[in-house]
C-alpha positions as CSV (number, residue, x, y, z in Angstrom):
1,M,13.9,-23.2,12.6
2,R,12.5,-21.5,9.4
3,K,13.2,-17.8,8.8
4,F,10.8,-15.3,7.1
5,K,11.5,-11.8,5.7
6,F,9.1,-9.3,7.1
7,E,10.6,-5.8,6.4
8,K,7.5,-4.0,7.7
9,L,6.0,-2.3,10.7
10,I,4.1,-4.7,13.0
11,R,1.7,-4.3,15.9
12,D,3.5,-4.1,19.3
13,D,2.4,-7.5,20.7
14,I,3.3,-9.6,17.6
15,A,7.0,-9.8,18.4
16,E,6.2,-10.8,22.0
17,T,3.9,-13.5,20.8
18,I,6.5,-14.9,18.4
19,L,9.1,-14.9,21.2
20,K,6.7,-16.5,23.7
21,H,6.3,-19.4,21.2
22,G,10.0,-20.0,20.9
23,G,10.7,-17.9,17.8
24,K,13.2,-15.2,17.2
25,V,12.7,-11.6,16.0
26,D,15.3,-9.4,14.5
27,Y,14.0,-5.8,14.7
28,R,15.0,-2.2,15.3
29,I,13.2,0.9,16.6
30,L,12.3,3.4,13.8
31,S,13.2,7.1,13.8
32,D,10.2,9.5,13.7
33,D,10.4,9.9,9.9
34,E,10.8,6.2,9.3
35,Y,7.9,5.5,11.5
36,I,5.6,7.9,9.5
37,D,6.8,6.4,6.3
38,E,6.1,2.9,7.5
39,L,2.7,3.9,8.8
40,E,1.9,5.2,5.3
41,K,2.9,1.9,3.8
42,K,0.8,0.1,6.4
43,L,-2.2,2.2,5.5
44,V,-1.8,1.2,1.9
45,E,-1.5,-2.5,3.0
46,E,-4.6,-2.3,5.1
47,G,-6.5,-0.5,2.4
48,E,-5.7,-3.4,0.0
49,E,-7.1,-5.8,2.7
50,L,-10.2,-3.6,3.0
51,S,-10.6,-3.7,-0.7
52,G,-10.7,-7.5,-0.8
53,A,-12.7,-8.0,2.4
54,K,-16.1,-9.5,2.6
55,H,-18.9,-7.2,3.8
56,E,-19.0,-8.9,7.2
57,D,-15.3,-8.2,7.7
58,L,-15.3,-4.6,6.7
59,K,-15.7,-3.2,10.3
60,E,-12.5,-5.1,11.4
61,E,-10.5,-3.8,8.4
62,I,-11.8,-0.2,9.1
63,A,-10.7,-0.6,12.7
64,D,-7.2,-1.5,11.5
65,I,-7.1,1.5,9.3
66,Q,-8.4,3.8,12.1
67,E,-5.6,2.4,14.4
68,I,-3.0,3.4,11.8
69,I,-4.6,6.8,11.3
70,D,-4.6,7.4,15.1
71,N,-0.9,6.5,15.2
72,L,-0.2,8.8,12.2
73,L,-2.0,11.7,13.9
74,E,0.0,11.1,17.1
75,A,3.3,10.9,15.1
76,L,2.4,14.1,13.3
77,K,1.6,15.8,16.6
78,S,-2.0,16.3,15.4
79,S,-5.4,15.3,16.7
80,R,-8.8,13.9,15.5
81,E,-10.2,17.4,16.1
82,E,-7.7,18.9,13.6
83,L,-8.4,16.1,11.2
84,D,-12.2,16.6,11.5
85,K,-11.6,20.3,10.8
86,I,-9.7,19.5,7.6
87,K,-12.3,17.0,6.6
88,L,-15.1,19.5,7.0
89,E,-13.2,22.1,5.0
90,K,-12.8,19.5,2.2
91,I,-16.5,18.6,2.3
92,K,-17.4,22.3,2.1
93,E,-15.0,22.8,-0.9
94,K,-15.6,19.6,-2.8
95,G,-18.5,17.8,-1.2
96,S,-18.8,14.3,0.4
97,F,-19.4,10.9,-1.1
98,K,-23.0,10.6,0.1
99,K,-24.6,11.1,-3.4
100,R,-22.8,7.9,-4.4
101,M,-21.8,9.3,-7.8
102,F,-19.7,6.8,-9.8
103,V,-18.1,8.6,-12.8
104,H,-17.4,6.5,-15.9
105,T,-15.7,9.2,-18.1
106,V,-15.0,12.9,-18.0
107,E,-14.6,15.1,-21.1
108,L,-12.7,18.4,-20.8
109,P,-12.0,21.2,-23.3
110,D,-8.3,21.2,-24.3
111,N,-7.6,24.4,-22.4
112,H,-9.2,23.3,-19.1
113,E,-7.3,24.4,-16.0
114,W,-7.3,20.8,-14.7
115,M,-6.1,19.2,-17.9
116,D,-2.5,18.5,-16.7
117,Y,-3.8,16.8,-13.6
118,Y,-6.2,14.6,-15.5
119,V,-3.6,13.6,-18.1
120,K,-1.2,12.5,-15.3
121,K,-3.8,10.7,-13.3
122,Y,-6.3,9.1,-15.6
123,P,-6.0,7.1,-18.9
124,E,-7.1,9.1,-21.9
125,I,-9.7,7.5,-24.2
126,K,-9.0,8.0,-27.9
127,D,-12.1,7.5,-30.1
């Protein structure tokens, strides 16, 4: 038998399917904090899959991401309603993405209040 290293959170039925087909699975049950950490990693993994998906596969990838978000909310003892409230507050404060604005560059004065944030997050262009 060939052995593969996973080291990641999997969907509940995957292990059963492997066992049903004669395989072996070495696993453990995660603590609450580990579970949240692994869901975060899974969200990044699924985000990368979404990024590379063909347009006809986007709904399936979004469904995977929604499943992870639902599990994260449950693990955080939160709800979609609470998430929607936070989302609406962010939209009110910063707007949505509906205008489809794609920014190429931003120029700020040296003393701008957001300068430290921009320097840490975005590459600076030197002319």
